[in-house]
C-alpha positions as CSV (number, residue, x, y, z in Angstrom):
1,M,28.6,195.0,148.3
2,P,31.4,194.6,146.1
3,Q,32.6,190.7,145.7
4,T,34.8,188.5,143.9
5,I,34.2,185.3,142.0
6,T,36.9,183.1,141.8
7,I,37.0,180.1,138.9
8,D,40.5,177.6,140.4
9,P,40.9,176.0,139.0
10,V,40.2,177.0,134.7
11,T,39.2,173.1,133.6
12,R,39.8,171.2,130.6
13,V,43.3,173.3,129.8
14,E,46.6,172.3,130.1
15,G,48.5,173.8,133.5
16,H,47.4,175.6,136.4
17,G,45.5,179.2,136.0
18,K,42.7,180.8,138.1
19,I,39.8,183.8,136.4
20,T,39.0,186.4,138.7
21,I,36.0,188.2,138.4
22,Q,34.9,191.8,140.5
23,L,31.6,193.2,140.7
24,N,30.3,196.5,141.9
25,D,27.3,197.1,144.0
26,A,24.7,196.5,141.6
27,G,26.1,192.7,140.7
28,E,27.5,194.1,137.2
29,V,31.2,193.0,136.3
30,A,34.0,195.3,137.0
31,D,37.0,193.8,136.0
32,A,38.3,190.4,135.5
33,H,41.4,188.6,134.9
34,F,43.2,185.3,133.7
35,H,45.9,184.4,136.3
36,V,48.4,181.7,135.7
37,T,49.9,180.8,138.7
38,Q,53.0,178.2,138.0
39,L,56.2,178.9,137.2
40,R,59.2,176.8,136.2
41,G,62.5,178.5,135.2
42,F,63.7,176.3,132.1
43,E,66.1,178.7,131.1
44,T,67.6,178.8,134.5
45,F,67.9,175.1,134.4
46,A,69.3,175.3,130.0
47,E,72.7,177.2,131.6
48,G,76.0,175.6,132.0
49,R,74.5,172.2,129.7
50,P,76.3,171.6,126.6
51,F,74.0,172.7,123.5
52,R,73.3,169.6,121.8
53,E,71.5,168.8,124.8
54,M,69.4,170.9,124.3
55,P,66.4,169.6,122.0
56,G,66.0,166.8,124.2
57,L,66.0,168.6,127.0
58,M,63.9,171.3,125.8
59,A,61.4,168.1,124.5
60,R,60.5,167.9,128.6
61,I,59.0,171.0,129.0
62,C,55.9,169.9,128.1
63,G,54.2,166.5,127.4
64,I,51.4,167.5,125.0
65,C,53.4,169.2,122.9
66,P,56.8,168.2,122.9
67,V,57.7,168.2,119.7
68,S,57.5,171.7,119.2
69,H,59.8,172.4,121.7
70,L,62.2,169.7,119.5
71,V,61.7,171.4,117.2
72,A,62.1,174.7,117.4
73,S,65.5,173.6,120.3
74,A,67.2,172.3,117.3
75,K,66.6,175.1,114.6
76,A,68.5,177.3,117.1
77,C,70.8,174.7,117.8
78,D,70.9,174.3,113.6
79,E,72.3,178.3,114.0
80,L,75.1,177.6,116.7
81,L,76.5,174.9,114.1
82,A,75.7,177.4,110.9
83,V,75.1,173.9,108.2
84,R,72.6,173.8,106.1
85,I,71.1,170.5,107.1
86,P,70.0,167.9,104.3
87,R,66.7,168.0,102.2
88,T,65.3,165.2,103.9
89,A,65.8,166.3,107.2
90,V,63.7,169.0,106.7
91,N,61.0,167.4,104.8
92,L,61.2,164.0,108.2
93,R,61.1,167.3,110.5
94,K,58.1,168.9,108.9
95,I,56.0,165.5,109.2
96,L,57.3,165.1,112.7
97,N,55.5,169.0,113.6
98,L,52.6,168.4,111.7
99,A,52.2,165.1,114.0
100,Q,52.2,167.0,116.7
101,L,49.4,169.6,115.1
102,I,47.1,167.0,114.6
103,Q,47.3,165.2,117.9
104,S,47.3,168.8,119.8
105,H,44.0,169.9,117.7
106,A,42.5,166.9,118.3
107,L,43.0,166.8,121.9
108,S,42.3,170.7,122.7
109,V,39.0,170.4,119.9
110,F,36.7,166.9,120.7
111,Y,38.6,166.0,124.0
112,L,38.4,169.7,126.0
113,S,36.3,171.6,123.6
114,A,33.7,169.4,122.0
115,P,32.1,169.1,125.1
116,D,30.5,172.8,125.5
117,L,29.7,172.5,121.7
118,L,27.8,168.8,121.2
119,L,26.0,169.4,124.8
120,G,25.7,172.9,125.1
121,M,27.7,175.3,127.6
122,D,24.7,175.4,130.0
123,A,24.4,171.1,130.1
124,D,25.5,169.4,133.5
125,P,29.3,169.8,134.1
126,K,28.7,165.9,135.2
127,E,27.9,164.8,131.6
128,R,29.3,168.1,129.8
129,N,33.2,165.6,129.4
130,I,34.7,163.3,127.0
131,L,32.7,159.9,128.8
132,G,29.3,162.2,128.5
133,M,30.2,163.1,124.5
134,L,30.7,159.4,124.3
135,A,27.3,159.0,125.0
136,T,25.5,161.2,122.8
137,D,27.9,160.6,120.1
138,P,30.0,158.0,119.9
139,Q,31.3,158.3,116.4
140,L,32.0,161.5,116.9
141,A,33.8,160.9,120.7
142,R,35.8,158.0,118.7
143,N,36.9,160.1,115.5
144,G,38.4,162.3,118.2
145,V,40.5,159.6,119.6
146,R,41.3,158.1,116.1
147,L,42.7,161.6,114.6
148,R,44.9,161.9,118.1
149,Q,46.1,158.1,117.8
150,F,47.2,159.1,113.9
151,G,49.5,161.8,115.2
152,Q,51.0,160.0,118.4
153,Q,51.4,157.1,116.3
154,V,53.2,158.9,113.5
155,I,55.2,161.0,115.8
156,E,56.2,156.8,117.7
157,R,57.0,156.0,113.7
158,L,59.7,158.4,112.9
159,G,61.1,159.2,116.9
160,G,60.5,156.1,118.3
161,K,58.1,157.1,120.9
162,R,55.3,159.8,121.5
163,I,56.4,161.4,124.2
164,H,59.6,163.6,124.2
165,P,61.6,161.4,121.7
166,N,65.0,162.5,121.0
167,W,65.2,162.0,117.7
168,V,65.7,165.6,116.1
169,V,69.2,166.2,117.0
170,A,71.5,169.6,116.0
171,G,72.0,169.7,111.8
172,G,69.2,167.1,111.6
173,V,67.5,163.9,112.5
174,S,69.1,161.0,114.7
175,D,68.0,158.1,112.3
176,P,66.2,158.0,108.6
177,L,62.5,157.2,108.1
178,T,62.1,153.0,107.2
179,E,60.4,152.4,104.1
180,D,57.9,150.2,106.4
181,A,57.0,153.2,108.8
182,R,56.1,155.0,105.8
183,D,53.8,152.9,103.9
184,T,51.8,152.1,106.7
185,I,51.1,155.7,107.6
186,L,50.2,156.3,103.8
187,A,47.9,153.4,104.4
188,E,46.2,155.3,107.4
189,I,46.1,158.8,105.4
190,P,42.4,158.2,103.6
191,E,40.9,157.0,107.0
192,V,41.8,159.8,108.8
193,K,41.1,162.5,105.9
194,Q,37.3,161.3,105.8
195,I,37.7,161.8,109.5
196,A,39.2,165.5,109.6
197,L,36.3,166.5,106.5
198,D,33.6,164.6,108.5
199,A,34.9,167.2,111.1
200,L,34.2,170.0,109.2
201,Q,30.9,169.2,108.7
202,W,29.8,168.5,112.0
203,F,31.9,172.0,113.2
204,I,30.2,174.6,110.7
205,P,26.7,174.0,111.3
206,L,27.6,174.8,115.3
207,I,28.4,177.9,114.0
208,D,24.9,179.4,114.3
209,Q,24.2,177.9,118.1
210,F,27.0,179.9,119.4
211,R,25.7,183.7,117.7
212,D,26.1,185.4,121.4
213,E,29.5,183.4,122.3
214,I,30.8,184.5,119.0
215,K,30.2,188.1,119.5
216,V,32.5,188.2,122.7
217,F,34.5,185.4,123.3
218,A,37.5,187.0,123.0
219,N,36.4,189.5,119.5
220,F,38.5,192.5,118.8
221,P,40.8,193.6,116.3
222,T,44.0,192.6,117.1
223,M,46.8,192.0,115.1
224,Y,48.2,188.6,114.2
225,M,51.5,186.8,113.8
226,G,53.0,183.8,112.8
227,L,55.1,181.9,110.1
228,M,53.8,182.1,106.5
229,N,55.8,181.2,103.0
230,P,56.3,183.8,100.9
231,D,53.6,183.2,98.7
232,G,50.9,183.6,101.4
233,S,50.4,179.5,102.1
234,L,50.0,177.9,105.5
235,E,54.4,177.1,107.0
236,H,54.7,175.6,110.4
237,Y,58.0,175.2,110.3
238,D,60.1,177.6,107.7
239,G,58.8,180.6,105.9
240,V,59.1,184.4,106.9
241,L,58.4,185.5,110.4
242,R,54.7,187.9,109.1
243,V,53.1,190.4,111.6
244,I,49.4,191.7,109.5
245,D,47.2,194.3,111.4
246,A,43.6,194.2,112.5
247,D,42.6,195.0,109.2
248,G,44.6,191.9,107.4
249,E,46.9,194.0,105.8
250,L,50.9,193.7,106.5
251,V,52.4,195.4,108.9
252,T,56.0,193.7,108.6
253,D,58.0,190.2,107.9
254,I,60.3,189.7,111.0
255,D,63.8,188.4,110.9
256,P,63.6,185.4,113.7
257,F,67.1,186.6,115.4
258,D,66.5,189.8,115.4
259,Y,63.1,189.6,117.3
260,M,64.0,191.0,120.3
261,E,63.5,194.4,118.5
262,S,60.1,193.7,117.2
263,I,59.0,191.7,120.0
264,G,58.8,192.7,123.9
265,E,58.0,191.2,127.4
266,A,55.7,193.1,129.6
267,V,55.0,191.7,133.2
268,E,51.7,191.8,135.3
269,D,51.7,191.5,139.4
270,H,48.6,189.4,138.7
271,S,50.1,186.6,136.5
272,Y,53.5,184.5,135.8
273,L,52.8,184.1,132.6
274,K,54.7,186.9,130.7
275,S,52.8,189.5,127.8
276,P,54.4,189.9,124.5
277,Y,53.9,192.9,122.2
278,Y,54.4,194.1,119.3
279,K,56.9,197.0,120.3
280,P,56.6,200.0,117.9
281,L,53.2,200.0,119.0
282,G,54.0,199.9,123.2
283,Y,52.3,198.2,125.7
284,P,49.9,197.2,126.0
285,D,48.5,198.9,122.3
286,G,50.6,196.5,120.7
287,I,48.3,193.0,121.6
288,Y,48.6,190.3,118.7
289,R,47.1,186.7,118.2
290,V,48.9,183.5,117.1
291,G,47.9,179.9,116.3
292,P,45.7,178.5,114.1
293,L,43.2,181.8,114.2
294,A,46.1,183.9,113.3
295,R,47.6,182.0,110.8
296,L,44.8,181.4,108.7
297,N,43.5,184.6,109.0
298,M,46.7,185.4,107.5
299,A,47.1,183.0,104.7
300,T,46.0,183.3,101.3
301,R,45.9,179.6,100.9
302,A,46.2,176.6,103.3
303,G,48.9,174.7,99.7
304,T,46.6,171.6,99.6
305,P,43.6,170.6,97.6
306,L,41.2,170.0,100.3
307,A,42.2,172.3,103.0
308,D,42.0,174.7,100.2
309,A,38.4,174.4,99.8
310,A,37.9,174.7,103.8
311,L,40.2,177.9,104.0
312,K,37.7,179.6,101.3
313,D,34.6,178.4,103.2
314,Y,36.0,180.1,106.1
315,Q,37.3,183.1,104.6
316,S,33.9,183.5,103.4
317,L,33.0,184.6,106.9
318,D,33.4,188.5,107.4
319,W,36.3,189.5,108.0
320,A,35.2,191.0,111.5
321,E,33.3,188.1,112.3
322,R,36.9,185.9,112.4
323,Q,38.2,188.3,114.6
324,S,36.1,186.2,117.5
325,S,38.6,183.5,119.3
326,F,35.6,181.3,119.0
327,Y,37.0,180.5,116.1
328,F,40.1,178.9,116.6
329,H,37.6,175.7,116.9
330,Y,37.3,175.9,113.0
331,T,41.0,176.9,112.2
332,R,42.2,173.9,114.4
333,L,40.2,171.5,111.8
334,I,41.3,173.3,108.8
335,E,45.0,172.8,109.9
336,I,44.5,168.9,110.9
337,L,43.2,168.3,107.3
338,Y,45.8,170.2,106.2
339,G,48.4,168.0,108.5
340,I,47.4,165.0,107.4
341,E,47.6,166.7,103.2
342,K,50.7,167.2,104.3
343,I,52.1,165.0,105.7
344,E,51.0,162.6,102.7
345,E,52.6,164.8,100.3
346,L,55.7,164.6,102.4
347,L,56.1,160.9,102.5
348,N,56.2,160.8,98.7
349,T,59.0,163.1,98.0
350,R,61.3,161.9,96.0
351,D,64.2,161.2,98.4
352,I,62.3,161.2,101.7
353,L,63.8,157.6,102.6
354,S,67.4,159.4,102.2
355,T,70.0,158.1,104.7
356,N,72.1,161.3,104.2
357,V,69.7,162.7,107.3
358,Q,72.4,164.5,109.6
359,A,74.8,167.7,109.0
360,Q,78.4,167.5,111.2
361,A,79.7,170.0,112.4
362,N,81.4,171.7,115.3
363,V,80.2,175.5,117.2
364,N,80.7,178.1,114.3
365,S,78.0,180.3,116.0
366,F,77.6,181.8,119.5
367,E,74.4,183.0,119.1
368,G,71.5,180.8,117.8
369,V,67.7,181.5,117.5
370,G,64.9,178.9,116.2
371,V,61.3,179.6,115.4
372,S,58.6,177.2,114.4
373,E,54.4,176.8,114.7
374,A,53.8,174.3,117.4
375,P,49.9,173.9,117.3
376,R,49.0,176.9,119.9
377,G,51.1,179.7,118.0
378,T,54.5,180.8,117.4
379,L,57.2,179.4,119.0
380,L,60.8,180.8,119.9
381,H,64.4,179.6,121.2
382,H,67.4,181.9,121.7
383,Y,70.8,180.7,123.2
384,K,73.7,182.1,123.5
385,I,77.2,179.5,124.3
386,D,80.6,179.7,124.8
387,E,83.6,178.6,123.2
388,N,82.9,175.0,124.8
389,G,79.4,174.8,123.8
390,L,77.9,175.2,127.0
391,I,74.5,177.3,127.1
392,T,75.4,180.8,128.8
393,W,72.3,182.4,128.4
394,A,68.6,181.3,126.4
395,N,65.1,182.7,126.3
396,L,61.9,181.3,125.3
397,I,58.5,183.0,124.3
398,I,55.8,180.1,124.3
399,A,53.0,180.3,122.3
400,T,50.8,180.5,124.5
401,G,52.5,183.5,126.2
402,H,52.0,185.6,122.8
403,N,48.1,185.1,123.7
404,N,48.0,186.3,127.7
405,L,46.8,189.9,126.4
406,A,44.3,188.4,124.4
407,M,43.3,186.1,127.1
408,D,42.8,188.7,129.4
409,R,41.1,190.8,127.4
410,G,38.7,188.4,126.5
411,V,38.2,187.3,129.5
412,L,36.8,190.1,130.8
413,Q,34.3,190.6,127.5
414,T,32.9,187.6,128.2
415,A,32.2,188.0,131.5
416,R,30.8,191.0,131.2
417,K,28.1,189.8,128.4
418,F,27.2,186.7,130.7
419,I,27.8,186.7,134.3
420,D,24.8,188.6,136.4
421,G,26.2,189.0,140.2
422,N,22.6,189.0,140.9
423,N,22.3,185.2,139.5
424,I,25.2,183.0,139.0
425,Q,25.0,180.5,137.3
426,E,27.4,177.5,136.5
427,G,26.6,178.2,132.8
428,M,27.7,181.8,133.0
429,L,30.6,181.0,134.8
430,N,31.5,178.1,132.2
431,R,31.6,180.8,128.8
432,V,34.4,182.3,131.3
433,E,36.3,179.2,131.2
434,A,35.8,178.1,127.5
435,V,36.8,181.7,126.1
436,I,40.0,180.2,127.8
437,R,39.2,176.6,126.1
438,T,39.3,178.7,122.9
439,F,43.0,179.8,122.2
440,D,44.2,176.2,123.7
441,P,46.8,177.5,126.2
442,C,49.3,175.2,128.0
443,L,50.5,177.3,131.1
444,S,53.2,174.7,132.0
445,C,55.0,175.6,129.5
446,S,54.8,179.5,129.0
447,T,55.9,180.2,132.6
448,H,59.5,181.6,131.8
449,A,61.0,184.4,133.5
450,I,64.0,186.8,132.2
451,G,65.0,188.2,136.3
452,Q,62.8,188.4,139.3
453,M,59.6,187.6,138.7
454,P,56.6,190.0,140.5
455,L,55.4,188.3,143.7
456,H,52.2,189.1,146.2
457,I,51.6,186.9,148.6
458,Q,48.8,187.2,151.3
459,I,48.0,185.3,154.5
460,K,44.6,185.5,155.4
461,A,43.1,184.6,158.6
462,P,39.5,182.7,159.5
463,D,37.6,186.5,159.3
464,G,39.0,187.0,155.8
465,S,41.2,189.4,156.9
466,V,44.6,190.2,155.9
467,V,47.6,188.8,158.5
468,K,50.7,189.8,156.9
469,S,51.1,190.3,153.4
470,V,54.8,189.9,151.3
471,T,55.1,192.0,148.0
472,R,58.7,191.6,145.8
473,G,58.4,193.1,142.0
């Protein structure tokens, strides 16, 4: 008989989601979906608030990546002021954003995915966790903790606290960097740089052990999108918003202010997470991916010496192979190394200790769009205000949302490869979860809506029969 396998919740990800796998009479996978089951309405919360409150308010969207929302929100508010913020403030924002990237990538690789990579997808789930990893390879576990600690401490030394700092404001940052904080961070760079190099040397040999997973972990051609410098080097704060096709060729550069001309948002009835798509190709053909895999598949070079060498090694892989979302892990490690090198470079700029860190202005525009690269990909904040500077409308497109179509397809692709409905093993189900972990989704960040969301509620009797069904949308 047909049956449904439900994985609820998906483990070792941020937020609440589940996976359903439909089997046919022969026990083969007929369909599968990734469901995001929580809903938060920060766009609505923002309405009526003074726009200067937005960076601090938006940072509360997430405790894992608050800096990402802080930076994108502040960039949107800069546009409402219509000012050019001081160069030192830009560089300090970049350092903060890179520190966020380092700590978040370290969390994803070492805490959430390394147990699968180190212990194996079929390992006992009681041991397949950070504690089991610590028992098997204590140094690897400590290195992951240290990288995350470094990123968090940089955030604290600049912003005053590790989670939800209010330091980034409309027009710049609230306080300059102190000489002691700069020197303390610089003194730690050699240690964490070596740890990042060691992490890459640990990961690269694993590729041959996971060939079966690489083939089906969301391994299909898509477009990619992300910020990029005009010369093709990595960028997480400025640059152009670029889209390339599945062959690596340039499709277009998007003006962030006009993103709605290129990016549409569809809603499926099985999830509260919107599915953005590239409008000229329609839905769902306009599927694309964002995040470290997208950024490093787009980049011609990283822009720092050690990361450039690591990227060259990554680019030696066949282009078709690099379509696998398994390589999100590889590209995260390269970006950690890049982030450390770039922070060192920015801390050594001539004016980094300048006290001119905030432009002062009043409202000069009634609409602003802010785009930055969060650890998980392109993050977009769009605000409209009235003549009193109060928010009248807000729209957020979160990195995890951009990847929603690819995650959903990846679940189906992986399930069809590994699930045998006549002999279901835990390791099979873990692989279906693991493809979601490659994207490192931040689910509570990403569930925002314009208008009314679809809803389907069923009340079932003890025997499984449906007593009542309510459908909306």
